[in-house]
MARBADREN-12488 format. One record per residue (C-alpha): chain; x negated, y, z negated. Coordinates in Angstrom, 1 decimal, always signed. Last residue first. Example, Ala and Ser with C-alpha at 12.3 -4.5 7.8 and 13.67 -1.06 7.14 Angstrom:
! residues 2
+-----+--------+--------+--------+
! mol !   east !  north !     up !
+-----+--------+--------+--------+
!   A !  -13.7 !   -1.1 !   -7.1 !
!   A !  -12.3 !   -4.5 !   -7.8 !
+-----+--------+--------+--------+
END
This chain:
! residues 309
+-----+--------+--------+--------+
! mol !   east !  north !     up !
+-----+--------+--------+--------+
!   A !  +51.8 !  +31.0 ! +157.4 !
!   A !  +54.5 !  +34.0 ! +157.0 !
!   A !  +56.0 !  +32.4 ! +153.8 !
!   A !  +52.1 !  +31.5 ! +152.7 !
!   A !  +51.3 !  +34.8 ! +152.2 !
!   A !  +54.4 !  +36.4 ! +150.7 !
!   A !  +54.7 !  +33.1 ! +148.2 !
!   A !  +51.3 !  +33.7 ! +147.5 !
!   A !  +51.4 !  +37.6 ! +146.3 !
!   A !  +54.4 !  +36.8 ! +144.3 !
!   A !  +52.6 !  +34.2 ! +142.5 !
!   A !  +49.6 !  +37.0 ! +141.4 !
!   A !  +52.5 !  +39.2 ! +140.4 !
!   A !  +54.4 !  +36.7 ! +138.3 !
!   A !  +51.3 !  +35.2 ! +136.7 !
!   A !  +49.8 !  +38.7 ! +135.9 !
!   A !  +52.8 !  +39.1 ! +133.4 !
!   A !  +50.9 !  +39.2 ! +130.3 !
!   A !  +47.5 !  +40.5 ! +131.6 !
!   A !  +49.8 !  +43.4 ! +132.6 !
!   A !  +51.8 !  +44.3 ! +135.7 !
!   A !  +55.2 !  +45.3 ! +134.8 !
!   A !  +54.4 !  +49.3 ! +134.4 !
!   A !  +53.0 !  +48.8 ! +138.3 !
!   A !  +56.5 !  +48.5 ! +139.5 !
!   A !  +56.9 !  +46.1 ! +141.8 !
!   A !  +58.4 !  +46.5 ! +145.1 !
!   A !  +59.2 !  +43.4 ! +147.7 !
!   A !  +59.7 !  +44.8 ! +151.2 !
!   A !  +62.5 !  +43.6 ! +153.3 !
!   A !  +64.2 !  +47.1 ! +153.5 !
!   A !  +61.4 !  +49.7 ! +151.8 !
!   A !  +62.5 !  +52.7 ! +154.3 !
!   A !  +66.3 !  +51.8 ! +153.0 !
!   A !  +64.7 !  +52.8 ! +149.5 !
!   A !  +63.0 !  +55.7 ! +150.5 !
!   A !  +66.4 !  +57.3 ! +152.4 !
!   A !  +68.4 !  +56.2 ! +148.8 !
!   A !  +65.8 !  +58.1 ! +147.2 !
!   A !  +63.1 !  +56.7 ! +144.8 !
!   A !  +62.9 !  +57.7 ! +141.1 !
!   A !  +61.4 !  +54.8 ! +139.4 !
!   A !  +56.9 !  +55.8 ! +141.0 !
!   A !  +55.0 !  +53.8 ! +139.0 !
!   A !  +54.3 !  +51.9 ! +142.3 !
!   A !  +52.8 !  +48.6 ! +143.8 !
!   A !  +54.4 !  +47.3 ! +147.6 !
!   A !  +54.0 !  +44.2 ! +148.6 !
!   A !  +53.5 !  +44.4 ! +152.6 !
!   A !  +53.6 !  +41.1 ! +154.9 !
!   A !  +51.6 !  +41.2 ! +158.5 !
!   A !  +54.6 !  +41.0 ! +161.0 !
!   A !  +53.9 !  +44.6 ! +162.4 !
!   A !  +49.9 !  +44.8 ! +162.7 !
!   A !  +50.1 !  +44.3 ! +166.1 !
!   A !  +52.7 !  +45.4 ! +167.6 !
!   A !  +52.0 !  +48.9 ! +166.1 !
!   A !  +54.8 !  +50.5 ! +165.2 !
!   A !  +55.8 !  +48.5 ! +161.5 !
!   A !  +51.9 !  +49.0 ! +160.1 !
!   A !  +52.2 !  +53.0 ! +161.4 !
!   A !  +55.7 !  +52.9 ! +159.4 !
!   A !  +54.5 !  +51.6 ! +156.5 !
!   A !  +51.8 !  +53.8 ! +156.2 !
!   A !  +53.5 !  +56.5 ! +156.7 !
!   A !  +55.8 !  +55.4 ! +153.4 !
!   A !  +52.5 !  +54.7 ! +151.5 !
!   A !  +51.9 !  +58.3 ! +151.6 !
!   A !  +49.1 !  +59.9 ! +153.9 !
!   A !  +47.6 !  +63.1 ! +153.0 !
!   A !  +48.3 !  +62.2 ! +148.9 !
!   A !  +49.1 !  +59.1 ! +147.9 !
!   A !  +52.5 !  +58.1 ! +146.4 !
!   A !  +53.7 !  +54.9 ! +147.5 !
!   A !  +51.1 !  +52.7 ! +146.8 !
!   A !  +50.2 !  +49.5 ! +149.0 !
!   A !  +49.6 !  +46.1 ! +148.2 !
!   A !  +48.9 !  +44.5 ! +152.0 !
!   A !  +48.9 !  +40.6 ! +152.8 !
!   A !  +47.3 !  +38.5 ! +155.3 !
!   A !  +44.7 !  +40.9 ! +156.2 !
!   A !  +43.5 !  +41.9 ! +159.5 !
!   A !  +40.2 !  +43.0 ! +158.1 !
!   A !  +39.1 !  +45.3 ! +160.9 !
!   A !  +42.3 !  +47.4 ! +161.8 !
!   A !  +44.0 !  +46.6 ! +158.4 !
!   A !  +40.8 !  +48.7 ! +157.1 !
!   A !  +41.4 !  +51.5 ! +159.1 !
!   A !  +44.8 !  +51.6 ! +158.0 !
!   A !  +44.0 !  +51.7 ! +154.4 !
!   A !  +41.3 !  +54.4 ! +155.2 !
!   A !  +44.1 !  +56.6 ! +156.5 !
!   A !  +46.4 !  +56.0 ! +153.6 !
!   A !  +43.9 !  +56.5 ! +151.4 !
!   A !  +41.4 !  +55.0 ! +148.4 !
!   A !  +41.4 !  +51.3 ! +150.0 !
!   A !  +40.4 !  +48.2 ! +149.2 !
!   A !  +39.9 !  +44.8 ! +150.1 !
!   A !  +40.1 !  +41.3 ! +148.2 !
!   A !  +39.4 !  +38.1 ! +149.3 !
!   A !  +41.6 !  +35.6 ! +147.8 !
!   A !  +41.5 !  +32.4 ! +145.7 !
!   A !  +43.3 !  +33.3 ! +142.8 !
!   A !  +43.5 !  +34.0 ! +139.4 !
!   A !  +40.4 !  +35.7 ! +138.0 !
!   A !  +39.4 !  +37.6 ! +141.8 !
!   A !  +43.2 !  +38.6 ! +142.2 !
!   A !  +43.5 !  +40.2 ! +138.7 !
!   A !  +40.6 !  +42.0 ! +138.9 !
!   A !  +40.8 !  +43.6 ! +142.2 !
!   A !  +44.9 !  +44.8 ! +141.1 !
!   A !  +43.2 !  +46.3 ! +137.4 !
!   A !  +40.2 !  +47.9 ! +139.4 !
!   A !  +42.6 !  +49.2 ! +142.4 !
!   A !  +44.7 !  +50.7 ! +139.5 !
!   A !  +42.1 !  +52.2 ! +138.0 !
!   A !  +40.0 !  +53.8 ! +141.2 !
!   A !  +44.0 !  +55.5 ! +141.8 !
!   A !  +44.2 !  +56.6 ! +145.4 !
!   A !  +45.6 !  +52.9 ! +146.1 !
!   A !  +45.8 !  +50.4 ! +149.4 !
!   A !  +44.5 !  +47.1 ! +148.6 !
!   A !  +43.8 !  +44.3 ! +151.2 !
!   A !  +44.4 !  +40.9 ! +150.7 !
!   A !  +42.4 !  +38.3 ! +152.6 !
!   A !  +44.0 !  +34.6 ! +152.5 !
!   A !  +40.8 !  +32.5 ! +152.5 !
!   A !  +40.7 !  +30.6 ! +155.6 !
!   A !  +37.3 !  +31.9 ! +156.4 !
!   A !  +35.8 !  +29.8 ! +153.7 !
!   A !  +37.5 !  +26.4 ! +154.5 !
!   A !  +36.5 !  +26.9 ! +158.3 !
!   A !  +33.0 !  +27.1 ! +156.4 !
!   A !  +33.2 !  +23.8 ! +154.5 !
!   A !  +34.5 !  +22.1 ! +157.8 !
!   A !  +31.6 !  +23.4 ! +159.7 !
!   A !  +29.7 !  +22.0 ! +157.3 !
!   A !  +30.9 !  +18.7 ! +157.1 !
!   A !  +30.9 !  +18.6 ! +160.9 !
!   A !  +27.5 !  +18.9 ! +161.1 !
!   A !  +26.2 !  +16.6 ! +158.4 !
!   A !  +28.3 !  +14.1 ! +160.3 !
!   A !  +26.9 !  +15.0 ! +163.6 !
!   A !  +23.5 !  +14.1 ! +161.9 !
!   A !  +20.9 !  +16.2 ! +161.7 !
!   A !  +17.8 !  +17.3 ! +163.1 !
!   A !  +17.5 !  +20.2 ! +163.3 !
!   A !  +17.7 !  +22.2 ! +160.0 !
!   A !  +21.3 !  +23.5 ! +158.7 !
!   A !  +21.7 !  +26.4 ! +157.3 !
!   A !  +25.1 !  +28.1 ! +155.4 !
!   A !  +27.2 !  +30.7 ! +155.2 !
!   A !  +24.5 !  +33.4 ! +156.8 !
!   A !  +24.8 !  +36.4 ! +154.9 !
!   A !  +20.5 !  +37.3 ! +155.5 !
!   A !  +19.5 !  +35.5 ! +152.0 !
!   A !  +20.9 !  +32.6 ! +153.1 !
!   A !  +19.3 !  +32.4 ! +156.6 !
!   A !  +15.2 !  +33.6 ! +154.7 !
!   A !  +15.9 !  +31.0 ! +152.6 !
!   A !  +16.7 !  +28.2 ! +154.9 !
!   A !  +13.9 !  +28.9 ! +156.8 !
!   A !  +12.8 !  +25.3 ! +157.2 !
!   A !  +11.8 !  +25.3 ! +161.2 !
!   A !  +14.0 !  +23.3 ! +164.0 !
!   A !  +16.9 !  +25.7 ! +163.8 !
!   A !  +20.8 !  +26.1 ! +162.8 !
!   A !  +22.6 !  +28.9 ! +161.6 !
!   A !  +25.8 !  +28.9 ! +160.4 !
!   A !  +27.9 !  +31.7 ! +160.2 !
!   A !  +31.1 !  +32.4 ! +158.7 !
!   A !  +33.1 !  +35.3 ! +160.1 !
!   A !  +33.5 !  +38.3 ! +157.3 !
!   A !  +30.9 !  +40.3 ! +158.6 !
!   A !  +32.4 !  +40.3 ! +161.9 !
!   A !  +34.1 !  +43.6 ! +162.2 !
!   A !  +32.5 !  +45.1 ! +159.3 !
!   A !  +29.2 !  +44.9 ! +160.5 !
!   A !  +26.5 !  +43.5 ! +158.2 !
!   A !  +26.5 !  +39.7 ! +158.8 !
!   A !  +26.9 !  +39.5 ! +162.2 !
!   A !  +23.7 !  +42.7 ! +162.3 !
!   A !  +22.0 !  +40.7 ! +160.3 !
!   A !  +22.6 !  +37.3 ! +162.7 !
!   A !  +21.4 !  +39.1 ! +165.7 !
!   A !  +18.2 !  +40.6 ! +164.0 !
!   A !  +17.3 !  +37.1 ! +163.6 !
!   A !  +17.9 !  +35.6 ! +166.9 !
!   A !  +16.4 !  +38.5 ! +168.4 !
!   A !  +13.1 !  +37.9 ! +166.6 !
!   A !  +11.2 !  +39.0 ! +169.7 !
!   A !  +12.3 !  +35.7 ! +171.7 !
!   A !  +15.1 !  +33.4 ! +170.5 !
!   A !  +14.8 !  +31.4 ! +167.5 !
!   A !  +17.8 !  +31.6 ! +165.4 !
!   A !  +20.2 !  +29.2 ! +166.8 !
!   A !  +24.1 !  +30.0 ! +165.9 !
!   A !  +27.0 !  +28.3 ! +164.8 !
!   A !  +29.9 !  +31.1 ! +164.5 !
!   A !  +33.3 !  +30.6 ! +163.2 !
!   A !  +36.9 !  +31.1 ! +163.2 !
!   A !  +36.0 !  +33.7 ! +166.2 !
!   A !  +36.9 !  +37.0 ! +166.4 !
!   A !  +37.3 !  +37.0 ! +170.4 !
!   A !  +35.8 !  +40.4 ! +171.1 !
!   A !  +33.5 !  +41.4 ! +168.3 !
!   A !  +31.4 !  +37.8 ! +168.8 !
!   A !  +31.6 !  +38.4 ! +173.1 !
!   A !  +29.6 !  +41.6 ! +173.1 !
!   A !  +26.6 !  +40.8 ! +170.5 !
!   A !  +26.8 !  +37.0 ! +171.9 !
!   A !  +26.1 !  +38.3 ! +175.2 !
!   A !  +22.9 !  +39.8 ! +173.7 !
!   A !  +21.6 !  +37.0 ! +171.7 !
!   A !  +21.6 !  +34.2 ! +174.4 !
!   A !  +23.0 !  +31.9 ! +176.2 !
!   A !  +26.6 !  +32.3 ! +174.5 !
!   A !  +29.2 !  +29.0 ! +174.2 !
!   A !  +32.6 !  +29.4 ! +173.5 !
!   A !  +33.7 !  +25.8 ! +171.8 !
!   A !  +37.4 !  +25.3 ! +170.8 !
!   A !  +37.3 !  +22.7 ! +168.0 !
!   A !  +39.5 !  +19.9 ! +167.9 !
!   A !  +37.2 !  +17.7 ! +165.9 !
!   A !  +36.3 !  +16.0 ! +169.3 !
!   A !  +35.5 !  +19.3 ! +170.4 !
!   A !  +32.8 !  +19.9 ! +167.4 !
!   A !  +30.8 !  +16.6 ! +168.1 !
!   A !  +30.9 !  +16.8 ! +172.2 !
!   A !  +30.1 !  +20.7 ! +172.0 !
!   A !  +27.5 !  +20.1 ! +169.6 !
!   A !  +25.2 !  +17.5 ! +171.6 !
!   A !  +25.9 !  +19.5 ! +174.9 !
!   A !  +24.9 !  +22.5 ! +173.8 !
!   A !  +21.7 !  +21.2 ! +172.5 !
!   A !  +20.5 !  +19.7 ! +175.9 !
!   A !  +21.3 !  +23.2 ! +177.2 !
!   A !  +19.3 !  +24.6 ! +175.5 !
!   A !  +20.0 !  +28.7 ! +174.6 !
!   A !  +22.2 !  +28.3 ! +171.2 !
!   A !  +24.7 !  +30.6 ! +170.5 !
!   A !  +27.9 !  +28.7 ! +170.1 !
!   A !  +31.2 !  +30.7 ! +169.0 !
!   A !  +33.8 !  +28.6 ! +167.6 !
!   A !  +37.6 !  +29.0 ! +167.7 !
!   A !  +40.3 !  +26.7 ! +166.4 !
!   A !  +43.2 !  +27.1 ! +168.7 !
!   A !  +45.6 !  +29.0 ! +168.2 !
!   A !  +49.6 !  +27.6 ! +168.7 !
!   A !  +50.7 !  +29.4 ! +171.9 !
!   A !  +53.4 !  +31.8 ! +170.5 !
!   A !  +57.3 !  +31.7 ! +171.9 !
!   A !  +58.0 !  +33.8 ! +175.4 !
!   A !  +58.6 !  +36.8 ! +175.2 !
!   A !  +62.1 !  +37.7 ! +175.2 !
!   A !  +63.8 !  +39.7 ! +178.0 !
!   A !  +66.5 !  +42.1 ! +177.3 !
!   A !  +70.2 !  +41.1 ! +178.2 !
!   A !  +70.7 !  +43.5 ! +174.9 !
!   A !  +74.1 !  +40.7 ! +174.2 !
!   A !  +72.7 !  +37.6 ! +174.8 !
!   A !  +69.3 !  +37.6 ! +175.0 !
!   A !  +67.3 !  +36.3 ! +177.9 !
!   A !  +64.7 !  +34.4 ! +177.8 !
!   A !  +61.9 !  +34.2 ! +180.3 !
!   A !  +61.9 !  +30.7 ! +182.7 !
!   A !  +59.5 !  +28.0 ! +182.2 !
!   A !  +58.6 !  +25.6 ! +184.9 !
!   A !  +58.7 !  +28.9 ! +187.9 !
!   A !  +60.9 !  +28.1 ! +190.9 !
!   A !  +59.5 !  +28.6 ! +194.1 !
!   A !  +61.1 !  +30.8 ! +196.1 !
!   A !  +63.7 !  +29.1 ! +198.8 !
!   A !  +62.0 !  +28.4 ! +201.9 !
!   A !  +62.7 !  +30.1 ! +205.4 !
!   A !  +63.9 !  +28.0 ! +208.0 !
!   A !  +61.3 !  +27.7 ! +210.4 !
!   A !  +61.3 !  +29.7 ! +214.2 !
!   A !  +60.1 !  +26.8 ! +216.3 !
!   A !  +58.1 !  +27.9 ! +218.5 !
!   A !  +57.6 !  +26.4 ! +222.0 !
!   A !  +53.8 !  +25.9 ! +223.1 !
!   A !  +53.5 !  +26.8 ! +226.9 !
!   A !  +51.2 !  +24.8 ! +229.5 !
!   A !  +53.3 !  +21.8 ! +228.3 !
!   A !  +51.9 !  +18.4 ! +227.4 !
!   A !  +52.1 !  +15.0 ! +229.2 !
!   A !  +49.6 !  +11.9 ! +228.1 !
!   A !  +49.9 !   +8.9 ! +230.3 !
!   A !  +48.0 !   +5.9 ! +228.7 !
!   A !  +47.2 !   +3.1 ! +231.7 !
!   A !  +46.8 !   -0.4 ! +230.0 !
!   A !  +44.9 !   -3.8 ! +231.3 !
!   A !  +44.7 !   -5.3 ! +234.7 !
!   A !  +45.0 !   -9.1 ! +233.8 !
!   A !  +48.6 !   -8.5 ! +233.0 !
!   A !  +49.8 !   -5.1 ! +233.6 !
!   A !  +50.5 !   -2.3 ! +231.3 !
!   A !  +52.0 !   +1.1 ! +231.3 !
!   A !  +51.6 !   +3.8 ! +228.2 !
!   A !  +53.9 !   +6.7 ! +227.3 !
!   A !  +52.6 !  +10.1 ! +225.4 !
!   A !  +54.8 !  +12.6 ! +225.5 !
!   A !  +54.5 !  +16.5 ! +224.8 !
!   A !  +56.7 !  +19.2 ! +223.1 !
!   A !  +53.6 !  +20.4 ! +220.4 !
!   A !  +55.7 !  +18.5 ! +217.8 !
!   A !  +56.2 !  +15.6 ! +220.1 !
!   A !  +52.5 !  +15.1 ! +220.1 !
+-----+--------+--------+--------+
END
């Protein structure tokens, strides 16, 4: 009442009662509010001491993401509760069409899917995911009421679970798939087939790696965009696009600039400018890589991957 400029009074008489009187002005007085200070954000961008440029906030720890492809609300609820208890972020797709758009864009750690959709759409989606370059490395667990284990595994599924099953069985399969998803990915870029074969054999025989190869610098950059390797092993002398050009492209792209690179080359006549471009890059002469010295090579690769992780 007082905020409107009015008054409220009361008069009382014993054995008579109380009289309330309300007075309200015919014209309201508008009081000008004092300007408020702008709200201070909870976190402020940090500034560097010399340049004054804004430094982006520290990256948030990436959550483990699992895409669940299931159209039954009851099953979605059961799966979600089991997975979230173990720290998984669950993204639900109710149809193969939705999942076909979501999975390539999100690049989740794992896929858990029912395949029993109309017109065989679930099986078609399984085949699509296991054959596409940008999704074939994502472990995929198939769950369904029917016994079609062999069909699922033949189409590239990582594991098959026939319903009903316990939460423990589900999490055991999820844990195995997560380990497979976290195997380091190494991309070999070299125009010499013999070099790719030798390095690939060494990595597969003496370490736990997923090995991918590219025969040129251009193909190598395409593979980087698809595979997002944990390490790139790069030759320097290649036609069309040499290793130095590949390095520049990698370092100029914010999405690839932090991928560690190891240079393996037979060239021992590097100039000063070329050596400067290889700063912070380990250079290994091809002549030093042999069956007798593979342990040093493998250890160097493992150390570079672990240093980033």
